[in-house]
C-alpha positions as CSV (number, residue, x, y, z in Angstrom):
1,M,63.4,-115.4,33.8
2,K,66.1,-112.8,34.9
3,K,68.0,-113.5,31.7
4,S,65.0,-112.9,29.5
5,I,64.1,-109.7,31.3
6,F,67.7,-108.5,31.0
7,K,67.7,-109.3,27.3
8,L,64.4,-107.4,26.9
9,T,65.9,-104.4,28.6
10,I,68.8,-104.4,26.2
11,L,66.5,-104.8,23.2
12,L,64.4,-101.9,24.4
13,S,67.5,-99.8,24.9
14,V,68.7,-100.6,21.4
15,F,65.3,-99.8,19.9
16,A,65.1,-96.5,21.7
17,M,68.6,-95.6,20.5
18,L,67.8,-96.6,16.9
19,A,64.5,-94.7,17.0
20,T,66.1,-91.5,18.2
21,S,68.9,-91.8,15.7
22,C,66.5,-91.7,12.7
23,G,65.7,-88.3,11.2
24,K,67.0,-85.7,8.8
25,D,70.8,-85.1,8.6
26,D,72.0,-81.8,9.9
27,D,75.7,-81.0,9.6
28,D,75.5,-78.7,12.7
29,L,74.6,-81.6,15.0
30,P,77.1,-84.1,16.4
31,T,76.9,-87.6,15.0
32,T,77.4,-89.2,18.5
33,F,76.5,-88.1,22.0
34,D,78.4,-89.0,25.1
35,G,76.4,-89.8,28.2
36,K,77.6,-89.4,31.8
37,Y,76.0,-91.4,34.6
38,K,76.3,-92.3,38.2
39,V,74.0,-94.8,40.0
40,T,74.1,-95.7,43.7
41,M,72.2,-98.5,45.4
42,D,71.9,-98.8,49.2
43,G,74.4,-95.9,49.5
44,K,77.1,-97.5,47.4
45,T,78.1,-96.5,43.8
46,V,77.3,-99.4,41.5
47,A,77.9,-97.6,38.1
48,D,79.8,-94.5,37.2
49,G,81.3,-93.3,34.0
50,T,80.6,-92.3,30.4
51,T,79.2,-94.0,27.3
52,E,78.2,-93.3,23.8
53,E,75.2,-95.7,24.1
54,V,72.5,-93.1,24.9
55,G,69.1,-92.4,23.5
56,M,65.8,-90.6,24.0
57,Y,62.4,-91.6,22.6
58,G,59.5,-89.4,23.7
59,N,59.9,-89.0,27.5
60,T,62.0,-92.1,27.9
61,I,65.8,-92.0,28.1
62,T,68.2,-94.9,27.8
63,L,71.9,-95.3,28.7
64,S,73.9,-98.5,28.6
65,L,77.2,-100.3,28.5
66,G,76.1,-103.4,26.7
67,E,75.3,-106.2,29.2
68,D,77.4,-104.6,32.0
69,F,74.9,-101.8,32.8
70,S,71.7,-100.2,31.4
71,I,69.1,-97.9,32.7
72,I,65.8,-96.9,31.3
73,I,63.9,-93.9,32.7
74,S,60.4,-93.2,31.5
75,G,58.3,-90.2,32.4
76,V,61.2,-87.7,32.2
77,P,59.9,-84.2,32.7
78,E,60.1,-81.8,29.7
79,S,60.8,-78.6,31.7
80,I,63.9,-77.8,33.8
81,G,63.1,-78.1,37.5
82,D,60.0,-80.3,36.9
83,V,59.6,-83.5,38.9
84,T,57.6,-86.6,38.1
85,Q,56.6,-89.2,40.8
86,I,57.4,-92.9,40.7
87,G,54.8,-95.1,42.4
88,E,51.6,-97.1,42.2
89,N,49.3,-94.1,42.9
90,N,51.3,-91.6,40.9
91,S,52.7,-93.8,38.2
92,E,54.0,-91.0,36.0
93,A,57.6,-92.3,35.9
94,S,59.6,-95.5,36.3
95,V,63.2,-96.5,36.5
96,I,64.7,-99.8,35.4
97,I,68.3,-100.5,36.4
98,S,70.0,-103.7,35.2
99,G,73.5,-105.0,35.0
100,E,76.0,-107.5,36.3
101,N,76.7,-108.1,40.0
102,F,75.7,-104.7,41.3
103,L,75.0,-105.9,44.9
104,K,77.5,-108.7,44.7
105,T,75.0,-111.5,44.2
106,G,77.2,-112.9,41.3
107,E,74.2,-112.7,39.0
108,D,72.7,-110.5,36.4
109,E,70.4,-108.1,38.2
110,M,67.4,-106.1,37.2
111,Y,65.6,-103.6,39.6
112,F,62.3,-102.0,39.0
113,S,61.4,-98.7,40.8
114,I,58.7,-98.8,43.5
115,S,58.6,-95.2,44.6
116,G,60.6,-92.0,44.2
117,T,61.1,-89.1,41.8
118,V,62.6,-88.3,38.4
119,K,63.7,-84.6,37.9
120,R,65.1,-82.7,35.0
121,S,67.9,-80.7,36.7
122,T,69.1,-79.0,33.5
123,A,68.3,-79.1,29.8
124,S,70.4,-82.2,29.5
125,K,70.7,-83.7,33.0
126,I,68.2,-86.1,34.7
127,T,68.3,-87.0,38.4
128,F,66.4,-89.8,40.0
129,D,66.0,-91.4,43.4
130,G,63.7,-93.8,45.2
131,T,63.2,-97.4,46.2
132,C,63.3,-100.5,44.0
133,S,63.3,-104.3,44.0
134,Q,63.8,-107.2,41.7
135,T,60.8,-108.9,40.2
136,G,59.4,-111.4,42.7
137,E,61.7,-110.3,45.5
138,T,60.6,-108.8,48.8
139,T,63.9,-107.0,49.6
140,V,63.6,-103.3,48.9
141,H,66.7,-101.2,48.0
142,T,67.3,-97.5,47.7
143,F,68.7,-96.0,44.6
144,S,69.7,-92.6,43.3
145,G,71.6,-91.3,40.3
146,T,72.1,-89.0,37.4
147,A,72.1,-89.4,33.6
148,E,73.4,-86.5,31.5
149,S,73.8,-86.2,27.7
150,D,73.1,-83.7,24.9
151,A,70.9,-86.5,23.5
152,Y,68.4,-85.7,26.4
153,K,68.6,-81.9,25.8
154,I,65.5,-79.9,25.6
155,I,65.4,-76.8,23.5
């Protein structure tokens, strides 16, 4: 089950990147976008670096390093300083974090947000924090992080 969810996340990331890469050509725009990211879980950094595998489709952003790490954030605010809530009652946003061996379980892991916030800090930077768990698991973890790329830029 975890492998199929992990593969689904990767496919969704690829779809989002392909969908955002379509459009008219403009010589003034860069052909690739770098993305910087940092994700902590339970107070420890589990992913930190840069990648060219970024995308934005509507109000959903993606960032990945193939099977090693990916994050999908939906409900990203459109205005700088705006915040959307994660949770059952205010289900405006969600965060999915997946990758290999984040919390040293030795397995592929995928975490779904339970509560928290997603904020647009700048035109191209998204911050997020909250609680999450794996599907079917009762253990709750804390998470926080940033994702930044010109691909997420609002004009």
